[in-house]
KOLFI-62173 format. One record per residue (C-alpha): y, z, x; residue in one letter. Coordinates in steps of 0.1 Angstrom, whole numbers, padded with zeros to 4 digits, always signed. Last residue first. Layout:
% KOLFI-62173
YZXa;...
This chain:
% KOLFI-62173
-0162-0015+0006e;-0172-0006+0039s;-0161+0033+0037a;-0190+0033+0003e;-0219+0015+0028d;-0210+0039+0055d;-0204+0075+0036d;-0177+0095+0020l;-0172+0129+0012l;-0197+0140+0035g;-0173+0158+0054l;-0170+0143+0094e;-0169+0106+0065k;-0140+0122+0049a;-0125+0129+0086k;-0127+0094+0095a;-0114+0077+0066m;-0084+0106+0069a;-0079+0097+0102k;-0083+0057+0094n;-0049+0064+0064v;-0035+0081+0090a;-0030+0057+0116k;-0023+0035+0090a;+0006+0046+0080l;+0016+0051+0115d;+0016+0018+0120p;+0030+0006+0089l;+0062+0032+0103r;+0080+0000+0110l;+0073-0013+0082v;+0101+0011+0069v;+0090+0033+0044m;+0079+0037+0005a;+0059+0062-0016v;+0040+0060-0045g;+0045+0073-0079k;+0073+0064-0099s;+0050+0031-0117t;+0050+0002-0115p;+0043-0021-0137r;+0012-0049-0145m;+0012-0068-0184q;-0013-0059-0207g;+0014-0066-0235k;+0009-0025-0240d;+0017-0020-0207n;-0008-0023-0178h;-0004+0005-0150f;+0009+0005-0112h;+0005+0028-0085q;+0028+0019-0055r;+0020+0021-0021v;+0051-0002-0013d;+0055-0018+0033v;+0101-0017+0036l;+0119-0049+0054n;+0154-0030+0054r;+0186-0052+0052g;+0192-0034+0013e;+0159-0041+0003y;+0131-0063+0022t;+0097-0063+0009s;+0059-0062+0015l;+0035-0049-0011s;-0003-0025-0016v;-0006-0019-0047v;-0029+0007-0059i;-0037+0001-0097v;-0042+0024-0129d;-0078+0009-0146k;-0080+0038-0169r;-0113+0038-0149r;-0091+0045-0113n;-0073+0037-0085k;-0083+0002-0090f;-0074-0024-0059f;-0043-0045-0049k;-0037-0061-0017a;-0009-0080+0008v;+0013-0081-0026e;+0045-0103-0001v;+0081-0090-0021p;+0109-0118-0026e;+0138-0130+0000s;+0118-0117+0023l;+0137-0112+0064t;+0131-0120+0093v;+0151-0105+0119r;+0171-0128+0138a;+0162-0134+0170a;+0184-0124+0203g;+0152-0107+0210s;+0118-0124+0203m;
């Protein structure tokens, strides 16, 4: 893609979300562009009094170029959790 303009996003794109706990806090994974930098964001959200989901300061945002490193680290954590008996194959595939 040399010579082409770098792709940026005009608004965040949610790629995944799942419940963190029984209080129904939610982890949201999204892609966005901030100040010209493409980011991946993994952030905890909560439901406010009106039932709307709102982000918290608990999370991590990093340049999207680090996404392969994050994926590798999460896969290593999953493999180690299985090895230690913290997860079985059924839980890991859900």
